[in-house]
C-alpha positions as a Python dict, from the first residue, in 0.01 Angstrom:
ca = {
    (1, 'M'): (0, 0, 0),
    (2, 'D'): (145, 230, -264),
    (3, 'S'): (520, 245, -304),
    (4, 'M'): (694, 561, -180),
    (5, 'F'): (864, 601, -516),
    (6, 'N'): (823, 512, -882),
    (7, 'T'): (1019, 220, -1024),
    (8, 'P'): (1270, 269, -1308),
    (9, 'Q'): (1024, 109, -1552),
    (10, 'E'): (752, 350, -1440),
    (11, 'V'): (994, 639, -1486),
    (12, 'V'): (1073, 529, -1842),
    (13, 'Q'): (703, 489, -1919),
    (14, 'A'): (626, 836, -1783),
    (15, 'N'): (914, 985, -1980),
    (16, 'M'): (794, 829, -2305),
    (17, 'N'): (435, 936, -2240),
    (18, 'G'): (559, 1288, -2179),
    (19, 'A'): (757, 1281, -2502),
    (20, 'V'): (447, 1181, -2698),
    (21, 'K'): (254, 1466, -2538),
    (22, 'K'): (532, 1717, -2613),
    (23, 'A'): (556, 1606, -2975),
    (24, 'A'): (179, 1667, -3012),
    (25, 'T'): (180, 2005, -2836),
    (26, 'S'): (159, 2320, -3047),
    (27, 'K'): (493, 2464, -3154),
    (28, 'K'): (403, 2801, -3002),
    (29, 'K'): (334, 2654, -2660),
    (30, 'V'): (652, 2445, -2667),
    (31, 'F'): (852, 2755, -2763),
    (32, 'F'): (715, 2959, -2473),
    (33, 'M'): (771, 2671, -2233),
    (34, 'G'): (1129, 2670, -2361),
    (35, 'I'): (1158, 3041, -2285),
    (36, 'M'): (1033, 2978, -1931),
    (37, 'A'): (1294, 2705, -1876),
    (38, 'G'): (1569, 2926, -2019),
    (39, 'V'): (1477, 3199, -1770),
    (40, 'C'): (1474, 2950, -1481),
    (41, 'I'): (1819, 2809, -1562),
    (42, 'A'): (1953, 3163, -1613),
    (43, 'L'): (1822, 3264, -1271),
    (44, 'G'): (2005, 2972, -1115),
    (45, 'A'): (2321, 3069, -1303),
    (46, 'Q'): (2315, 3437, -1216),
    (47, 'S'): (2238, 3376, -850),
    (48, 'S'): (2522, 3123, -824),
    (49, 'N'): (2758, 3381, -980),
    (50, 'V'): (2656, 3632, -714),
    (51, 'A'): (2714, 3376, -440),
    (52, 'M'): (3063, 3272, -555),
    (53, 'H'): (3212, 3582, -721),
    (54, 'D'): (3415, 3708, -422),
    (55, 'I'): (3536, 3370, -292),
    (56, 'S'): (3903, 3317, -379),
    (57, 'N'): (3921, 2944, -302),
    (58, 'V'): (3807, 2767, -620),
    (59, 'G'): (3677, 2455, -449),
    (60, 'L'): (3479, 2651, -192),
    (61, 'A'): (3345, 2887, -459),
    (62, 'R'): (3222, 2596, -669),
    (63, 'L'): (3066, 2429, -366),
    (64, 'V'): (2871, 2746, -288),
    (65, 'A'): (2763, 2778, -652),
    (66, 'G'): (2662, 2412, -654),
    (67, 'C'): (2432, 2470, -359),
    (68, 'V'): (2257, 2761, -535),
    (69, 'F'): (2238, 2660, -902),
    (70, 'P'): (1994, 2364, -860),
    (71, 'V'): (1710, 2609, -794),
    (72, 'G'): (1687, 2655, -1173),
    (73, 'L'): (1592, 2294, -1245),
    (74, 'M'): (1370, 2281, -938),
    (75, 'M'): (1165, 2572, -1074),
    (76, 'I'): (1126, 2396, -1408),
    (77, 'V'): (1013, 2070, -1248),
    (78, 'F'): (767, 2237, -1011),
    (79, 'I'): (617, 2521, -1220),
    (80, 'G'): (670, 2387, -1572),
    (81, 'G'): (896, 2447, -1869),
    (82, 'E'): (1082, 2258, -2136),
    (83, 'L'): (1458, 2224, -2099),
    (84, 'F'): (1663, 2109, -2397),
    (85, 'T'): (1908, 1899, -2199),
    (86, 'G'): (1635, 1701, -2021),
    (87, 'D'): (1429, 1673, -2339),
    (88, 'C'): (1721, 1494, -2506),
    (89, 'M'): (1585, 1184, -2331),
    (90, 'M'): (1290, 1191, -2571),
    (91, 'T'): (1514, 950, -2761),
    (92, 'M'): (1358, 676, -2546),
    (93, 'A'): (1017, 737, -2706),
    (94, 'C'): (1188, 749, -3045),
    (95, 'I'): (1357, 413, -2986),
    (96, 'K'): (1018, 268, -2887),
    (97, 'R'): (872, 424, -3205),
    (98, 'K'): (615, 620, -3010),
    (99, 'I'): (735, 939, -3183),
    (100, 'S'): (917, 989, -3513),
    (101, 'V'): (1273, 1110, -3554),
    (102, 'A'): (1133, 1419, -3725),
    (103, 'S'): (909, 1496, -3424),
    (104, 'L'): (1204, 1448, -3190),
    (105, 'I'): (1426, 1686, -3385),
    (106, 'R'): (1151, 1944, -3433),
    (107, 'T'): (1070, 1953, -3062),
    (108, 'L'): (1434, 1976, -2956),
    (109, 'V'): (1504, 2259, -3200),
    (110, 'I'): (1203, 2460, -3082),
    (111, 'V'): (1290, 2405, -2716),
    (112, 'Y'): (1655, 2493, -2781),
    (113, 'F'): (1578, 2830, -2932),
    (114, 'G'): (1313, 2899, -2667),
    (115, 'N'): (1575, 2829, -2399),
    (116, 'M'): (1815, 3064, -2575),
    (117, 'V'): (1563, 3349, -2594),
    (118, 'G'): (1482, 3315, -2224),
    (119, 'A'): (1843, 3288, -2106),
    (120, 'V'): (1982, 3570, -2321),
    (121, 'A'): (1692, 3800, -2231),
    (122, 'L'): (1750, 3733, -1861),
    (123, 'A'): (2123, 3805, -1906),
    (124, 'Y'): (2044, 4142, -2061),
    (125, 'L'): (1792, 4229, -1789),
    (126, 'V'): (2045, 4144, -1518),
    (127, 'Y'): (2300, 4368, -1693),
    (128, 'L'): (2049, 4655, -1702),
    (129, 'S'): (1962, 4599, -1334),
    (130, 'G'): (2307, 4715, -1224),
    (131, 'Q'): (2372, 4391, -1037),
    (132, 'Y'): (2723, 4369, -1183),
    (133, 'N'): (2820, 4672, -972),
    (134, 'Y'): (2827, 4448, -663),
    (135, 'T'): (3159, 4449, -474),
    (136, 'S'): (3275, 4763, -657),
    (137, 'G'): (3226, 4600, -997),
    (138, 'A'): (3392, 4271, -905),
    (139, 'L'): (3079, 4079, -1003),
    (140, 'G'): (3092, 4234, -1349),
    (141, 'A'): (3459, 4139, -1376),
    (142, 'F'): (3386, 3784, -1258),
    (143, 'T'): (3103, 3755, -1512),
    (144, 'I'): (3352, 3845, -1785),
    (145, 'K'): (3605, 3594, -1650),
    (146, 'V'): (3352, 3308, -1645),
    (147, 'A'): (3237, 3378, -2001),
    (148, 'L'): (3594, 3413, -2126),
    (149, 'G'): (3689, 3077, -1978),
    (150, 'K'): (3403, 2913, -2167),
    (151, 'V'): (3487, 3065, -2507),
    (152, 'S'): (3851, 2968, -2455),
    (153, 'L'): (3779, 2594, -2443),
    (154, 'S'): (3898, 2382, -2733),
    (155, 'F'): (3648, 2158, -2912),
    (156, 'L'): (3722, 1819, -2749),
    (157, 'P'): (3723, 1934, -2384),
    (158, 'A'): (3399, 2128, -2445),
    (159, 'L'): (3243, 1820, -2608),
    (160, 'I'): (3346, 1580, -2331),
    (161, 'S'): (3244, 1828, -2062),
    (162, 'G'): (2904, 1855, -2230),
    (163, 'I'): (2865, 1477, -2227),
    (164, 'L'): (2953, 1451, -1858),
    (165, 'C'): (2726, 1742, -1769),
    (166, 'N'): (2415, 1595, -1924),
    (167, 'I'): (2474, 1253, -1773),
    (168, 'L'): (2431, 1425, -1436),
    (169, 'V'): (2148, 1657, -1543),
    (170, 'C'): (1943, 1376, -1696),
    (171, 'A'): (2014, 1159, -1395),
    (172, 'A'): (1868, 1440, -1183),
    (173, 'V'): (1556, 1453, -1402),
    (174, 'L'): (1506, 1077, -1382),
    (175, 'M'): (1571, 1071, -1008),
    (176, 'A'): (1315, 1349, -959),
    (177, 'S'): (1065, 1136, -1151),
    (178, 'T'): (1111, 851, -906),
    (179, 'A'): (994, 1067, -615),
    (180, 'K'): (626, 1130, -544),
    (181, 'D'): (660, 1430, -314),
    (182, 'I'): (820, 1775, -345),
    (183, 'A'): (1082, 1710, -76),
    (184, 'G'): (1196, 1392, -248),
    (185, 'K'): (1206, 1558, -589),
    (186, 'S'): (1404, 1851, -447),
    (187, 'L'): (1669, 1627, -295),
    (188, 'A'): (1686, 1413, -608),
    (189, 'I'): (1753, 1721, -820),
    (190, 'F'): (1990, 1890, -577),
    (191, 'F'): (2280, 1647, -551),
    (192, 'P'): (2343, 1555, -918),
    (193, 'I'): (2313, 1922, -1022),
    (194, 'M'): (2545, 2024, -740),
    (195, 'A'): (2794, 1763, -865),
    (196, 'F'): (2786, 1898, -1223),
    (197, 'V'): (2841, 2257, -1106),
    (198, 'I'): (3124, 2165, -868),
    (199, 'S'): (3286, 1962, -1148),
    (200, 'G'): (3269, 2260, -1385),
    (201, 'F'): (3101, 2066, -1665),
    (202, 'E'): (2939, 2248, -1958),
    (203, 'H'): (2562, 2291, -1992),
    (204, 'C'): (2446, 2453, -2316),
    (205, 'V'): (2144, 2631, -2166),
    (206, 'A'): (2339, 2762, -1867),
    (207, 'N'): (2600, 2889, -2113),
    (208, 'M'): (2321, 3074, -2294),
    (209, 'Y'): (2325, 3289, -1981),
    (210, 'Y'): (2690, 3283, -1877),
    (211, 'I'): (2846, 3386, -2209),
    (212, 'P'): (2596, 3654, -2318),
    (213, 'A'): (2615, 3791, -1962),
    (214, 'G'): (2992, 3820, -2005),
    (215, 'I'): (2950, 3983, -2346),
    (216, 'F'): (2708, 4240, -2201),
    (217, 'A'): (2941, 4302, -1905),
    (218, 'S'): (3234, 4356, -2144),
    (219, 'M'): (3044, 4651, -2294),
    (220, 'N'): (3104, 4837, -1966),
    (221, 'A'): (3451, 4993, -1942),
    (222, 'D'): (3448, 4982, -1562),
    (223, 'Y'): (3388, 4606, -1554),
    (224, 'V'): (3659, 4553, -1815),
    (225, 'A'): (3906, 4759, -1612),
    (226, 'K'): (3816, 4561, -1301),
    (227, 'A'): (3864, 4233, -1488),
    (228, 'K'): (4211, 4347, -1595),
    (229, 'E'): (4292, 4451, -1239),
    (230, 'L'): (4165, 4136, -1066),
    (231, 'Y'): (4240, 3866, -1324),
    (232, 'G'): (4496, 4014, -1561),
    (233, 'I'): (4261, 3980, -1856),
    (234, 'T'): (4402, 4145, -2168),
    (235, 'G'): (4237, 4350, -2439),
    (236, 'S'): (4283, 4070, -2694),
    (237, 'Q'): (4108, 3828, -2459),
    (238, 'I'): (3819, 4069, -2422),
    (239, 'A'): (3799, 4092, -2801),
    (240, 'S'): (3759, 3712, -2819),
    (241, 'L'): (3448, 3738, -2604),
    (242, 'N'): (3200, 3779, -2890),
    (243, 'W'): (2886, 3622, -3035),
    (244, 'G'): (3074, 3423, -3298),
    (245, 'N'): (3286, 3245, -3039),
    (246, 'F'): (2979, 3197, -2821),
    (247, 'F'): (2803, 2999, -3095),
    (248, 'L'): (3092, 2821, -3266),
    (249, 'V'): (3360, 2770, -3001),
    (250, 'N'): (3140, 2688, -2703),
    (251, 'L'): (2775, 2628, -2785),
    (252, 'L'): (2834, 2395, -3080),
    (253, 'P'): (3055, 2134, -2909),
    (254, 'V'): (2875, 2164, -2575),
    (255, 'T'): (2535, 2109, -2738),
    (256, 'I'): (2662, 1803, -2924),
    (257, 'G'): (2806, 1671, -2598),
    (258, 'N'): (2481, 1734, -2411),
    (259, 'I'): (2289, 1542, -2681),
    (260, 'I'): (2528, 1247, -2656),
    (261, 'G'): (2525, 1243, -2276),
    (262, 'G'): (2150, 1281, -2233),
    (263, 'G'): (2001, 1138, -2548),
    (264, 'F'): (2225, 839, -2606),
    (265, 'I'): (2417, 751, -2292),
    (266, 'I'): (2145, 812, -2032),
    (267, 'G'): (1840, 787, -2260),
    (268, 'G'): (1966, 488, -2456),
    (269, 'L'): (2112, 298, -2162),
    (270, 'F'): (1815, 362, -1934),
    (271, 'F'): (1577, 243, -2206),
    (272, 'Y'): (1786, -69, -2267),
    (273, 'L'): (1784, -153, -1897),
    (274, 'H'): (1426, -64, -1806),
    (275, 'G'): (1220, 25, -2114),
    (276, 'K'): (1184, -291, -2320),
    (277, 'N'): (865, -400, -2145),
    (278, 'C'): (705, -57, -2146),
    (279, 'K'): (398, 9, -2360),
}
C-alpha cells in the first residue's frame, strides 16, 4: 500500500530533480514563470492588505492577513510558477553537484527579475483600479504606511527578518511536497505562511508588491492626506518612500536574508539530514 505522504528523502530527491529541470529550461520560459509567481504573491499581498487595513488591533489585523496571504503560494504550487524564495533551495542540487553554481545563480537571477516584473505590474494595476479608495481612502493610506515601515528598517533587522521569513516559506514548500493531495498541500502551505505573516517577517517578492504599491499610492494627494490624518505621517517620511530606498534599504538586505534562510539554513540543513543517500 502506498504511503499517504512522501518521505523527507523523497522530498529532497524531488527538489533536486526539479532544480535540474529548471536549470535546463529556457531562460525565456523561466522568466515568464517568474512573472506568474510574482503576480500570485502580489495578489496574496494586496488581498491581505484589503482584509486588514481597517482593523485597529495589530494582532488581530495580522491574524486576518495571515489567513488570506497564503493563497499566493497556493496558486503557485497548483497552477505553476517560479518563486525566488522557494528556488533558493536549489542549493541542494548544487551541493549534490547535479547543477553548477553558475546555473544556480543564473536561474535565481532570472526568476528574481521575473518576480519583480510581475509584482510591480500588479501593484500598478491595483493602483489604477481605484481599489485604494476603499474606506474613504483609508486603504491607500494604509498601503503607504506599510511601505513606509518597510523602507524605514535598518539593515540588520531587515536581514534577520528575511532569514526568518524564508525559513518558514521554504518549510511550507517542503511540507507541501510531502503531501500527495490538494487538501494536504493546502494545509501544509497555510500554517507556515500564516506564521510568517503574523510575525511580520520580510519576504523580498512580497515587498516587490508592498513597497511599489505604497510608492504609487503616495502619488495621490488624497491618500497622502489620509495617511497624515490617520497615522501622522509627515512630508519628509513620504519623501523617503522612493525607488532608491526600495532597492537599497529594504530589498537588498531582505533578499540576502531570504537567500541565507532558504538556501543555506533550510536547503543546507535539510540536505545534510536527508539528502546524502539521494541520487
